[in-house]
C-alpha positions as CSV (number, residue, x, y, z in Angstrom):
1,X,-26.0,-28.8,3.6
2,X,-23.1,-26.5,2.6
3,X,-24.5,-24.0,5.2
4,X,-25.3,-25.9,7.8
5,X,-22.1,-27.4,7.0
6,X,-20.4,-23.9,7.4
7,X,-22.5,-22.9,10.6
8,X,-20.8,-25.9,12.1
9,X,-17.5,-25.0,11.4
10,X,-18.0,-21.6,12.5
11,X,-19.2,-22.6,15.3
12,X,-16.2,-24.8,16.3
13,X,-13.6,-22.8,14.4
14,X,-14.9,-19.3,14.0
15,X,-13.6,-16.8,12.0
16,X,-11.5,-14.2,14.8
17,X,-11.1,-10.2,13.7
18,X,-7.1,-9.4,12.4
19,X,-7.6,-6.1,14.6
20,X,-8.9,-7.4,17.9
21,X,-9.1,-11.1,18.0
22,X,-12.6,-11.1,18.4
23,X,-14.9,-13.7,16.3
24,X,-16.6,-12.3,13.7
25,X,-20.3,-11.9,12.9
26,X,-22.0,-12.8,9.4
27,X,-21.8,-10.6,7.5
28,X,-17.8,-9.2,8.2
29,X,-14.7,-10.1,6.6
30,X,-11.0,-9.5,7.9
31,X,-12.0,-7.2,10.5
32,X,-15.1,-6.4,12.3
33,X,-17.4,-3.5,12.2
34,X,-16.0,-1.9,15.2
35,X,-12.8,-2.1,14.1
36,X,-13.5,-0.8,10.7
37,X,-14.9,2.3,12.6
38,X,-12.2,2.6,14.2
39,X,-9.2,2.7,11.9
40,X,-7.1,5.6,12.1
41,X,-8.0,7.4,9.0
42,X,-6.0,10.5,8.2
43,X,-9.2,11.8,6.3
44,X,-7.0,14.0,3.7
45,X,-7.0,11.5,0.9
46,X,-8.7,13.7,-1.5
47,X,-7.5,17.3,0.2
48,X,-4.6,19.1,-2.0
49,X,-1.7,20.3,-0.6
50,X,-2.3,17.2,2.0
51,X,0.5,16.3,4.4
52,X,1.8,13.8,1.5
53,X,2.1,16.2,-1.1
54,X,4.0,18.6,1.2
55,X,6.4,15.6,2.2
56,X,7.0,15.7,-1.4
57,X,7.6,19.4,-2.0
58,X,10.7,20.0,-4.1
59,X,11.6,16.6,-3.9
60,X,9.4,15.2,-6.4
61,X,6.6,16.4,-9.3
62,X,3.5,14.4,-8.4
63,X,0.0,14.7,-9.7
64,X,-1.5,13.4,-6.5
65,X,0.1,11.8,-3.2
66,X,-2.3,10.5,0.0
67,X,-2.0,8.1,2.8
68,X,-5.2,6.5,3.9
69,X,-4.4,5.9,7.8
70,X,-2.5,6.8,10.9
71,X,0.3,4.2,11.8
72,X,1.3,4.9,15.4
73,X,3.1,2.3,17.4
74,X,0.7,-0.1,19.0
75,X,-2.1,1.1,17.2
76,X,-4.7,-0.9,15.1
77,X,-3.4,0.1,11.7
78,X,0.2,-1.1,13.1
79,X,-1.7,-4.4,14.3
80,X,-2.7,-5.3,10.8
81,X,0.0,-4.4,8.8
82,X,2.3,-6.5,11.2
83,X,-0.1,-9.6,10.8
84,X,-0.6,-8.5,6.5
85,X,4.0,-8.7,6.6
86,X,4.8,-11.0,9.2
87,X,1.9,-13.5,9.3
88,X,1.2,-14.1,5.6
89,X,-2.6,-12.9,5.8
90,X,-2.4,-11.4,2.7
91,X,-6.6,-10.9,3.0
92,X,-5.9,-7.8,5.1
93,X,-3.5,-6.0,2.5
94,X,-6.2,-6.7,-0.2
95,X,-9.6,-5.5,2.6
96,X,-7.9,-2.5,3.2
97,X,-7.0,-1.5,0.1
98,X,-10.1,-1.9,-1.6
99,X,-11.3,0.5,1.3
100,X,-8.4,3.0,0.4
101,X,-9.7,2.4,-3.5
102,X,-13.4,3.2,-2.6
103,X,-12.6,6.3,-0.5
104,X,-10.4,7.6,-3.5
105,X,-11.8,6.5,-6.7
106,X,-13.8,9.5,-7.2
107,X,-10.3,11.9,-7.5
108,X,-9.0,9.4,-10.0
109,X,-11.9,9.5,-12.3
110,X,-11.1,12.8,-13.2
111,X,-7.6,11.9,-13.7
112,X,-7.2,8.6,-15.0
113,X,-4.0,7.7,-14.5
114,X,-2.8,4.7,-16.6
115,X,-1.8,1.7,-14.3
116,X,-0.9,1.2,-10.8
117,X,2.3,-0.6,-9.6
118,X,4.0,-1.0,-6.2
119,X,6.9,-0.4,-4.7
120,X,8.9,-3.8,-5.4
121,X,10.9,-6.1,-3.2
122,X,14.4,-7.6,-3.8
123,X,13.8,-10.9,-4.7
124,X,16.2,-12.5,-1.8
125,X,13.7,-11.0,1.0
126,X,10.4,-11.8,-1.8
127,X,11.7,-15.0,-2.2
128,X,11.8,-15.6,2.2
129,X,8.5,-13.8,2.7
130,X,6.8,-15.0,-0.2
131,X,4.7,-12.2,-1.6
132,X,5.2,-8.4,-1.8
133,X,2.8,-6.7,0.8
134,X,2.1,-3.7,-1.3
135,X,1.3,-5.8,-4.3
136,X,-1.7,-7.2,-1.9
137,X,-2.6,-4.0,-1.3
138,X,-2.7,-2.9,-5.0
139,X,-4.8,-5.8,-5.7
140,X,-7.9,-4.4,-3.5
141,X,-7.4,-1.1,-4.5
142,X,-7.7,-2.2,-8.6
143,X,-10.8,-4.3,-7.8
144,X,-12.3,-1.1,-5.8
145,X,-11.3,1.5,-8.8
146,X,-11.2,-0.7,-12.1
147,X,-7.2,0.5,-12.4
148,X,-5.0,-2.1,-14.0
149,X,-2.5,-3.5,-11.5
150,X,1.2,-4.3,-13.3
151,X,3.4,-5.4,-10.7
152,X,6.7,-5.5,-11.5
153,X,7.3,-2.4,-13.1
154,X,9.9,-1.5,-11.0
155,X,12.7,-3.7,-10.2
156,X,15.1,-3.5,-6.9
157,X,18.3,-4.2,-7.9
158,X,20.5,-4.3,-4.6
159,X,18.6,-5.5,-1.4
160,X,18.9,-2.7,1.0
161,X,18.7,-2.7,5.2
162,X,15.6,-2.4,7.1
163,X,15.1,1.6,7.0
164,X,13.2,1.3,10.1
165,X,15.7,3.0,12.5
166,X,17.4,5.5,10.1
167,X,17.3,9.0,9.6
168,X,16.1,10.7,6.8
169,X,19.3,10.7,5.3
170,X,20.4,7.8,6.0
171,X,17.0,6.7,4.6
172,X,17.5,8.2,1.3
173,X,21.2,6.7,1.0
174,X,19.9,3.6,1.9
175,X,17.5,3.6,-1.3
176,X,19.0,5.9,-3.8
177,X,19.7,4.3,-7.2
178,X,18.6,0.9,-5.9
179,X,16.0,0.3,-8.7
180,X,15.6,0.3,-12.2
181,X,12.8,0.2,-14.7
182,X,11.4,-3.3,-16.2
183,X,11.7,-3.1,-19.7
184,X,9.2,-5.3,-20.8
185,X,6.0,-2.9,-19.2
186,X,5.5,0.1,-21.1
187,X,5.7,3.6,-19.4
188,X,6.2,6.2,-21.5
189,X,3.3,8.8,-21.6
190,X,1.7,6.6,-18.7
191,X,0.7,7.6,-15.6
192,X,1.4,5.7,-13.1
193,X,0.1,5.2,-9.7
194,X,2.8,4.0,-7.2
195,X,1.7,2.1,-3.8
196,X,3.5,1.4,-0.8
197,X,2.4,0.0,2.8
198,X,3.8,2.6,5.0
199,X,5.8,5.7,4.5
200,X,7.8,7.5,6.8
201,X,10.2,10.2,5.3
202,X,9.5,9.3,1.7
203,X,12.4,8.5,0.6
204,X,12.1,4.8,-1.0
205,X,8.9,6.2,-2.8
206,X,11.1,9.3,-3.9
207,X,13.8,6.7,-5.5
208,X,11.1,4.5,-6.6
209,X,9.3,8.2,-8.9
210,X,12.5,9.1,-9.9
211,X,13.0,5.7,-11.7
212,X,9.8,6.3,-12.9
213,X,10.4,9.9,-14.5
214,X,12.9,8.8,-16.3
215,X,10.3,7.6,-18.6
216,X,9.5,10.0,-21.2
217,X,6.7,12.2,-20.4
218,X,5.8,9.9,-17.6
219,X,3.5,11.2,-14.6
220,X,3.1,9.6,-11.1
221,X,1.0,9.8,-8.0
222,X,2.0,8.5,-4.9
223,X,-0.5,6.6,-2.2
224,X,0.4,4.9,1.0
225,X,-2.0,2.5,2.8
226,X,-0.4,4.2,6.3
227,X,1.7,7.1,7.4
228,X,4.2,6.3,9.7
229,X,3.4,9.1,12.6
230,X,4.8,9.2,16.5
């Protein structure tokens, strides 16, 4: 009976792909198989000296850095992130984080991080949005890799303006000294994975990473779901 009822509901209220808007077939979740195939993967997640690692050369010592997808205006990744952040579709973040974790987990079996955390939102933005989109990505990543997720390891001490139209120095200036460590979460001697949704200049990740590295003998890896490109 439940399966029949489910089939009836899907007939009248079909589940829709968040990528293209077409109905999902049985066995498909969040996005359809054609959209999953079309996801603009960077293909460099497992590569040393990849573009994200190079972005932080001379700025921050990292054990690993990478991004899963390319983020282009009007592209598939942009549509998915927009629905995640502004339409409250948390399942998109979890699903994409899970795919990212599946792709990269073999490497983290070798370098063995202690836990995952995320770039935090200021409480005012968290209150208005209701959730941190990076937390949803991290939960999916944690599920795929088995690495524990500790949210709110970092605290954003000031609300910053949107970074979208800022140049590199302005982005750094907008985030510098805006974060502190949560004293209730041990970070000393820990290898911590820091996750964000989209990376452009890396200013926010750099500020967060520097804060984590103030903890004695801490080390970091930086992961972004998306890399913004023109």
